C-alpha positions in Angstrom: 43.8 -5.6 30.2 40.9 -8.1 30.0 38.5 -6.0 32.1 35.5 -4.8 30.3 35.9 -1.4 28.5 32.8 0.6 29.1 33.2 2.6 25.9 33.3 -0.6 23.8 30.0 -1.5 25.4 28.6 1.8 24.2 29.5 0.8 20.6 27.8 -2.5 20.9 24.6 -0.6 21.9 25.0 1.8 19.0 25.5 -1.1 16.6 22.4 -2.9 17.8 20.5 0.4 17.5 21.6 0.9 13.9 20.4 -2.5 12.9 17.1 -2.0 14.7 16.5 1.4 13.1 17.4 0.1 9.7 14.8 -2.6 9.9 12.2 -0.2 11.3 12.8 2.2 8.4 12.2 -0.6 6.0 8.4 0.0 6.4 8.1 3.7 5.7 11.1 4.0 3.3 10.7 0.9 1.3 11.7 2.8 -1.9 14.9 4.1 -0.2 16.5 0.7 0.1 20.1 2.0 0.1 19.5 4.3 3.1 18.1 1.8 5.6 20.2 -1.1 4.2 23.5 0.8 4.7 22.4 1.8 8.2 22.1 -1.9 9.1 25.2 -2.8 7.2 27.1 -0.2 9.3 25.7 -1.7 12.5 27.0 -5.1 11.5 30.4 -3.8 10.5 30.7 -2.0 13.9 29.7 -5.3 15.6 32.4 -7.2 13.6 35.2 -4.6 14.4 34.2 -4.7 18.1 34.2 -8.5 18.1 37.7 -8.6 16.6 38.9 -6.0 19.2 37.4 -7.9 22.1 38.7 -11.3 21.1 42.3 -10.1 21.0 42.0 -8.2 24.3 40.4 -11.1 26.2 42.9 -13.7 25.0 45.9 -11.4 25.6 49.3 -11.2 23.9 50.3 -14.8 24.2 49.0 -18.3 23.7 45.5 -19.4 24.9 43.5 -22.6 25.4 41.5 -23.0 22.2 39.0 -25.5 23.6 38.1 -23.3 26.5 37.9 -20.3 24.2 35.5 -22.0 21.8 33.4 -23.4 24.6 32.9 -20.0 26.0 32.0 -18.5 22.6 29.5 -21.3 21.8 27.8 -21.0 25.2 27.6 -17.3 24.7 26.1 -17.4 21.1 24.4 -20.7 20.5 21.6 -21.1 23.1 19.7 -17.9 22.3 20.2 -18.1 18.6 19.0 -21.7 18.5 16.0 -20.7 20.5 15.1 -18.0 18.0 15.8 -20.3 15.0 13.4 -22.9 16.4 10.8 -20.2 17.2 11.0 -18.9 13.6 10.7 -22.5 12.3 7.7 -23.2 14.5 6.0 -20.0 13.4 6.8 -20.7 9.7 5.1 -24.1 10.0 2.0 -23.0 12.1 1.5 -19.4 10.9 3.3 -19.1 7.5 1.3 -16.0 6.6 3.3 -14.1 9.2 6.3 -14.2 6.9 7.2 -12.7 3.6 10.4 -14.6 2.8 10.8 -17.3 5.6 9.7 -20.8 4.5 10.3 -23.8 6.7 12.6 -26.4 5.3 14.0 -29.2 7.6 17.4 -29.4 6.0 17.8 -25.6 6.0 16.9 -25.6 9.7 19.7 -28.1 10.4 22.2 -26.1 8.3 21.1 -23.0 10.2 21.7 -24.6 13.6 25.1 -25.7 12.4 26.1 -22.2 11.2 26.5 -23.6 7.6 25.7 -21.1 4.9 23.3 -21.9 2.1 21.2 -20.1 -0.5 17.8 -19.4 0.9 15.2 -19.5 -1.9 12.8 -17.5 0.2 15.1 -14.5 0.8 17.2 -14.9 -2.4 20.4 -14.7 -0.4 22.8 -16.5 1.9 20.5 -16.3 4.9 19.8 -19.0 7.4 16.2 -19.8 8.4 16.3 -17.0 11.0 17.7 -14.5 8.6 19.6 -12.4 11.2 21.8 -15.4 11.8 24.0 -14.7 8.7 26.1 -12.4 10.9 26.5 -15.1 13.4 27.7 -17.5 10.7 30.6 -15.0 10.2 31.1 -14.7 13.9 31.5 -18.4 14.3 33.8 -18.5 11.3 36.0 -15.9 13.0 36.0 -17.7 16.4 37.0 -21.0 14.8 39.8 -19.5 12.7 41.0 -17.4 15.7 41.1 -20.6 17.9 43.0 -22.5 15.3 45.8 -20.0 15.8 45.8 -20.2 19.6 49.4 -21.4 19.8 50.7 -18.2 18.2 51.2 -14.9 19.9 48.7 -12.2 19.3 50.7 -10.5 16.5 51.2 -13.8 14.7 47.6 -14.7 15.0 46.5 -11.4 13.6 49.0 -11.5 10.7 47.9 -14.9 9.7 44.2 -13.9 9.9 44.9 -10.8 7.9 46.6 -12.6 5.1 44.1 -15.5 5.1 41.0 -13.2 5.0 42.6 -10.9 2.5 43.4 -13.9 0.2 39.8 -15.2 0.5 38.4 -11.8 -0.3 40.7 -11.4 -3.3 39.6 -14.9 -4.6 36.0 -13.8 -4.1 36.4 -10.6 -6.0 38.3 -12.4 -8.8 36.2 -15.5 -9.3 32.8 -14.6 -7.9 32.0 -18.2 -6.8 28.4 -19.2 -7.1 28.2 -22.1 -4.7 27.0 -21.0 -1.2 29.9 -22.0 1.0 32.7 -20.5 -1.2 30.6 -17.4 -2.0 30.0 -16.8 1.7 33.6 -17.3 2.9 35.2 -15.4 0.1 33.4 -12.2 1.1 35.4 -9.1 2.2 33.2 -8.7 5.4 35.5 -10.8 7.6 38.2 -8.1 7.1 36.2 -6.1 9.7 37.2 -8.7 12.3 40.9 -8.2 11.3 40.6 -4.4 11.6 39.2 -4.8 15.1 41.9 -7.3 15.9 44.7 -4.9 15.0 43.0 -2.2 17.1 42.8 -4.7 20.0 46.5 -5.4 19.6 47.3 -1.7 19.7 45.2 -1.5 22.9 47.2 -4.3 24.4 50.4 -2.5 23.6 49.0 0.8 25.1 49.4 2.6 21.8 45.8 3.8 21.5 45.8 5.5 24.9 49.1 7.3 23.9 48.2 8.3 20.4 44.5 8.8 20.1 43.9 11.7 22.6 46.3 13.9 20.5 44.6 13.0 17.2 41.0 13.2 18.3 39.9 15.9 15.8 41.9 14.4 12.9 40.4 10.9 13.6 36.9 12.4 13.8 37.4 14.2 10.5 38.6 11.0 8.9 35.6 9.1 10.3 33.1 11.7 9.0 34.6 11.6 5.5 34.6 7.8 5.6 31.0 7.7 6.7 29.8 10.1 4.0 31.7 7.9 1.5 30.0 4.8 2.8 26.5 6.2 2.3 27.1 8.3 -0.8 28.4 5.6 -3.1 25.5 4.1 -5.1 26.4 1.8 -7.9 23.1 -0.1 -7.8 24.0 -2.5 -4.9 23.9 -2.3 -1.2 27.0 -4.4 -0.6 29.4 -2.2 -2.5 33.2 -2.8 -2.0 34.0 0.9 -1.9 31.2 1.7 0.4 32.4 -1.1 2.7 35.8 0.5 2.9 34.3 3.8 4.0 32.0 2.2 6.6 34.8 0.0 7.8 37.1 3.0 8.2 34.4 4.8 10.1 33.8 1.8 12.4 37.5 1.5 13.0 37.8 5.1 14.0 34.9 4.7 16.4 36.6 1.8 18.1 40.0 3.6 18.2 38.4 6.7 19.8 36.4 4.6 22.2 39.3 2.5 23.4 41.9 5.3 23.3 39.8 7.8 25.3 38.2 5.3 27.7 39.6 7.2 30.7 38.5 10.7 29.6 35.0 9.9 28.3 32.1 10.0 30.8 30.5 6.9 32.1 27.0 6.4 30.6 25.4 3.6 32.6 22.3 3.4 30.5 24.2 3.0 27.2 26.5 0.5 28.9 23.5 -1.6 30.0 22.1 -1.4 26.4 25.5 -2.7 25.3 25.2 -5.6 27.7 21.8 -6.3 26.2 22.8 -5.8 22.5 22.7 -9.5 21.6 19.2 -9.9 22.9 18.2 -6.6 21.2 19.6 -7.9 17.9 17.9 -11.2 18.1 14.5 -10.0 19.2 14.0 -6.8 17.2 12.8 -8.4 13.9 9.8 -9.9 15.7 9.1 -6.8 17.7 9.3 -4.3 14.8 7.1 -6.5 12.6 4.7 -7.0 15.4 4.4 -3.3 16.4 4.1 -2.1 12.8 1.6 -4.8 11.9 -0.7 -4.1 14.9 -0.6 -0.3 14.4 -1.4 -0.6 10.7 -4.2 -3.0 11.4 -5.7 -0.7 14.0 -5.2 2.7 12.3 -4.8 2.1 8.6 -2.2 0.4 6.5 -2.1 2.9 3.7 -1.6 6.1 5.6 2.2 7.0 5.4 2.1 9.0 8.6 0.6 6.0 10.4 3.4 3.8 9.0 6.1 6.3 10.0 4.6 6.6 13.5 4.5 2.8 13.9 8.1 2.5 12.7 9.3 5.1 15.2 7.3 3.5 18.0 8.9 0.1 17.2 12.4 1.4 17.9 12.0 2.0 21.7 9.7 -1.0 22.0 12.4 -3.1 20.3 15.0 -1.9 22.7 12.8 -2.4 25.7 11.9 -6.0 24.6 15.6 -6.8 24.1 16.5 -5.5 27.5 13.7 -7.5 29.1 14.9 -10.7 27.4 18.4 -10.0 28.6 17.3 -9.4 32.2 14.9 -12.3 32.4 16.6 -14.9 30.2 20.0 -14.2 28.7 21.7 -12.8 31.8 20.7 -15.6 34.2 21.3 -18.2 31.5 24.9 -16.8 31.0 25.6 -17.0 34.7 24.7 -20.6 34.8 26.5 -21.5 31.5 29.7 -19.8 32.7 30.1 -22.4 35.3 30.3 -25.0 32.5 33.1 -23.0 30.8 
């Protein structure tokens, strides 16, 4: 049950691609904020659902060793993220003109390295120094809360997480806390981990493989309706609760279909390799997209909308290639060495 599911890797690739595309579209569609923002949001939600699914599957139905679990997650996430945080900090000090919203602050850098949320005056949000790290703050929160429940069985863990995250979300919706830490952790976004966790539990029980193939078209229809809902709702904010429900339902349907039809879906080695490299793609793409668009606009004209569109489209495959290169040259060999420590 703990062997890698190829179709889940496909979804990791798709999630990374959605985030990359959303940031590339930021340049030619600056006025259509909702479109590219929701694309990125969907990618993050898919990542979170997949993460919840994987953590339940790899730890199995019973108890697990929390120390070993956390050590493995830290070794998986921290080294590359710290490297990019330090790179962003160094560039913000030496070449501040490269950034629109990133400003170096020593305390904020330390908070970022510690996965502690804070209000970033530069970005006007709960973003660490390297802004993409806000998703990793949620990931580390999920890993820690999951590990604290290691002595329970899988169903007990998931029930406690469900009730705890739901209670936090309800507090957030009722009180709208203003301080950074309570505001961050009373978000409804961690519910995506719970959705994935329940799907992982269903996979452990063999339910998805039994039920999903007979409900493929119904699930696909539900997913499409949910996706339309997630993008159609516009009440003046990107992070809309009703839109979140739609996007979460769509992401859950994707994971259910992927896991439930693992045996019948074709092997797609390229997409699987992109899934393996998804973390590197996620961390590198901001630099790559900004670099490609910036160079093209400098060479061919910053004000021509066709030039900007072309640059944004070119940045997508370049961003994927750069992430894959980083994975092959740095992340993959680094992980092999670090696994010996875990």
